[in-house]
N, C-alpha and C positions, 0 to 999 in steps of 0.2 A: 730524706724527703719530708719526714714528719717534722724535723726541726725547722726546715724552710717554711712549711705550711704554717707552723706555729708562729714563726717570726713575722709573717705577713698578716696572719689572722689577728694578732693582738692589737697592732696599731689600727687596723681596720675597725675592730670592735670599739676601741677607744674613740675613734672619730665618730662612730655612730652614736656613742654615748654623749658626745659633746655637741652633736648636731641638733638643731631645733626641729625635731621630728614631730609630726602631727600624731597625736595619740587618740585612739578611738576604741570603743568597746566592740568586740566581735559579736554579731548577732546572727542566729540561724535564719535561713530564708525558707520560705514555705515550699511545699511540694509543687504548688502551682507555678511559682517562680522558677523552680528548678526545671520544670517541664518545658520551659521556653528557652533553656540553654542547650546549645548543641556543640559537640566537640569530639575530637578523636585523640586517643593517647598516642604520643610520638613513639613510645616504646613500651612493650609489655614483656614480662619475664614469667615463664612457666617452669615449674620443677615437677618431675615425675620420676617415680622409682618402680621398675618392673620386677624387682627381686634379684636381678643380676646386675643391671646397670642403673645408675641414676642419671637423669637427663636434665639439662638446663637449656631452655630455648629462649632466645631473645628475638622478638618480632618487632619490626619497624612499621609504624602506621603510615605507609606511603604507597603510592602507585608509581609504576615505572612503565614508560613506553619508549622503546628503543629500536634502532636499526643499526647494526654494526657488522663488521667483517674482521676476522682474525685469520692470518695466513696459515699458521700452524699451532696446534695445541697438543702437546705431548705430556701426559701426566702418568706418574708411576713407572717411569722408564728405567731399564737396566740393560745389561749386555745382551739379553735374549729377546728384548722387545719392550713393549709398553702396555700398561693396563688400558690406557685410552690414548689413541693416536688418530687425530682428525686434522685434515688440511682444508683450507678454504672454508672455514667455519663461518656461518652467517646467521644472524637472527633478524627476522623480518625480511621484506622483499619489496621490489618495485613492481608496478602493474604493467603487464604486457598487453592484456586484452580487456577493454573497457566494458565488454558484454558479460564477462565471467563474474559470477558471484564469488566473492572472496571468503576467507576463513571466518570472518565475523558476520557473514550474511549480507554484506553491503557490496555495491558496485562502485568502482572508482574510475577516474580518468586515467588514460595511459600516462605513465611516469609518476603517478601518485605513489606515496609510500604506504604500505600496510605494515604497521609497526608490530613488533613483538610486545605483548602486554604482560606485565607482572604486578601483583599486588601483595602487600604484606611480606616483603622479603625478610628472611630470618637466617640466623645461624644457631647451631645447636651443638652442645658438647655432651658426650656420653662418658661417664666415669665408672670404672670398676674399682670400688674402694677409693683409694686416693690416686689411682693411676688413670690417665687419660686413655680411653679405649677407642674413641672415634670422634670425628667432627664432620658436620655436614652443613651445607647452605642450600637454600631453596626459596620457593615462593609459596605463600598460602594459596595463591591463585595464579595461573599462568595460561596463556594462549598465544599461538603465533606459529610462524614457520621457522624451522631450523634446517639449515642446509649444510652440507659438508661431505667430504670423502672420508669415511670411517675405515681406516686400515686395520684398526684394532679397537674392540669395544668390550668393556667390562660393566655388567649391570643388567638391568631389565629394559628390554625394548618392546613396548606395548603395541605390536602390530598384529592384526588378525589376518589369516589367510583362508581362502576357500579351500576345502579339503580335496577338491577335484572329483568328488563322487557324483556331481550333478544334482545334488539335493539342496544346494545352497548352505550346507553346513560349514561353519567356520571354526577354525582352531587357532589357538595362540601360536604365533610363529616361534620357532625354536632357533637358538643361536648355536653355531658349530665352530670348532677350531679348524685349522688347515687340514687335519686328518679326517674331518667329518664326524668328530665326536662332540656330542651335545655338551655345551659349557656356557657359563655366563662370565667366564674370565678370559680375557684376551681373545674374544671371538672374532672371526674373520668372515663367516658365512651365515646365511639365514635361510630358513625354508621349513619344510615339513619332514619330520623324521620318517625313515623307512621302517620296514617290518622289524628290524632289530634295534630300533631307536637311534640309528645313525644316519648320516647323510652320505649315501653311496653313489649318487649320480647327479648330474646337472639338472635332471628333471625334478629333483627333490629340493635342491637348494642352490643358491647363487651367492656370489661375493656381496658383502655388505655395501661395497662401493656402488652397486647397482641402484641403491636408494640414494638419490642426490638431494632430495628435500623431504621433510616430514612435517605433518600438521600436528603440532603439540596441543593437546587438549582432550576433550571427550566428545564422542559422536552424539550430536543431538537427535539424530535420526531423520533430520530434514535437509541434509546437505550442509548444515552449518556446524560449527565446532564451539563447544562450551569450554569453560575454564576447568582446568584440573588443579587439584591441590597436592599432587604427588610428584611434582618435578623437583628433583634435588640431586646434588653431587656430594658424595660422602667419601671420607678417608678413614679407614679402620685399621687398628693394630690387631684386632681380633674380631670375630663375628659379632655383629650388633643387630638387634631387632629394633629398627627405627619405627616409632609410632607415627601413623598417618596423621596429618594435620587435622582431619575431620574426626579423628578418634575411631574410625571404622575397623581398624586392625593394625597389623605391623608389616613392615617390609624388611626382610633380612638382607643385610649387607655383609658379605664375607670379608675376610682380611684383604686389605689393599684398597684400590680405588673402585668406587661403585657409583654408577650413574643410573638413576631411575628416570626413564624417558617415556612417559605415557603419550601415545598418539591416538588420533581419531581415525586411523587408516585401516581399511579392509581391502586386501588385494588378492588377486588370483595369481597363480604361478606364472601364467603367460605374461602378465604385466610385470611381475617380479623379474622374469628372465629378460624381457625387453628393456627393463630399467625405468625407474621413476625419474622423470625430467626434473632438472634443477630449476627452482624459481629464479627469477631475475634478481640478482643481489647487488648489481652495480648500476649506476645511473646510465652509463653507456652500455647498451645491450649488445653483446657480442654473439648472441645466439646460444644454441645448446652446446657448442664446442668451446665455451668460455674457459672451462677448466678441463 
């Protein structure tokens, strides 16, 4: 590769030397002139070291608005299952009700698209010495609806639940495996842990597939959803403490596939048991029985 690059660079340089180039002296411009210039970097690179891992994050200076469907996404699979197994995955949705305020605080006409929004997409490498310890990709800012049937989930699922005491107190939802043991690896159920920290009845937890659509973002407190900077998908060969994009702290990703999915949702157990309806993710609306 170096020889080829050199082979083409030499004649290119010679041609430049023979070309009638306009020569001018470079002069600095004033602060006043600089203040009138606007722009955004196409790409930025950040390097951080936490004492255990060194991180290199490459961020693209762009915005993304999308609406897409994926039939099946299975990541980290083996003979016993998968770290992440979701079918009929969709980002964004079509409007069913033109009177309903959507996730961004606006109303739309029926059949309009409410796109999933992402800004400053990035990918990041974590190294332990000279070895690659993990890789993740995400958005500096993200907001929108995510729909799907999660048969297996590994990571953090940021949903709050009413604790059922009648005081309006909420707790972070807990993920459980098939046996009702709390876990963030290949979880299949979600709910509130019982007295011994496990899910022992349907009154305490339900299958993850009951949640058909989620509002990704942060709760603004007024019925609208703001942008989150913590949406990412990571792959680790060992436990890695990923730094939050805003520098507020770290999010630990254990070995394997790890999805950090912040939502703006607060639910009660009755809603969770009845199921969260799927948003309309196809132009031809086949109703709630589409999937």
